[in-house]
C-alpha angles and dihedrals in degrees: 000000000000122000135184135206125185135207113186104308095340120097129193118202110200141172131213122222123185131003106238126139095248120073127221120190106207132194126194132217134262111299092005130101143222089267088076087082094056087088088076096053095095097036102041103015096095093060102027140046106213115204104195115195126207104223119225114291090024128097110336097325112129133223120181111251093218090063100044098096102018134033088015120192112289125227088248092055093045093051089047088055089052088049092056089054093049092047092049090061095034091240116170106162120030145148127239128223126186136178121200106315086012089063089064089051092048092051090050089054090052090055091059107024099039093127090058100042121100101181142001121218114188120185115191086327130202115211099062090103125034111233116217086197092075092055092045095054094046105033103040132063090227091054094047091049090049092056091046089053093049091052096044099039107026094156091059090048095052092047089055091048090051091050093048090050092048090056090045093244089128125030128245088248092055091047092053091047092051092048091049095053099038105032097112134036090242092053091049092052092045092049091051093048096045096045091051098041095047097041091117096043098089122132120236096232094195090059093041092055091046093051094045090054096041096048095035095235113182115239129204120182126187124190135179115242091220098039110135094178102055108026121212090235090073090058093048091050092050094047092055088069095050117094100177130077106313139161135178124203125194114198132188097263144101124236091293095081103145100082134136090243092056096040097100093047092047092047090054090051092048100044 
């Protein structure tokens, strides 16, 4: 069943999987949807109630057009929207789970809701390294013009990427990552909208680490062995700073980890 919760002009669409006593607030990746977490309904649903949120620009969640490229949602507003959702279901204690872009959202929640969080589950998470690229494409005229050019003249853009790669000015990994995120018109528009709309939703990792250690929040991290988008090294670097219960799993997968085939393995690692 689909549900909605609003905060001012922002609307979260979300779905609920399972009926267990413990709550998990789950966030999906770029271009994915809340339905990704349905794979856990049969394996985790007895012990957990998973509230999977469609982030803005995904599913039927709503983000006001007049705030997409200026006066974007602040971290305070975003967290308030999460708070409305938690209040609606009278949730006090909960865990957070995030995949890819959702990892960045989950870490942001930890920064604010650390006293209420039992466990953090990060799956190939974004947010472990702050990208100056996001600020450049949203806060500078050169960056905004660059994105417009990529959307309007994609063939020219890809030819330049190919040339830069040929002369070893960008790595093969960077080339694959660029192709993955910009390969279709729909992906290019989504990338532009999400980068701009979420520009202020960036976790303060110093505070996140401090709160995890102070409040002894358990941490589970899962990475794909063949993931060229979120490298395992980022997870290892982050874990070195964590003093509480922590574990990192590396599975035989690429970045696309949340699949039906991998659901049982993932559920065992998450339990």
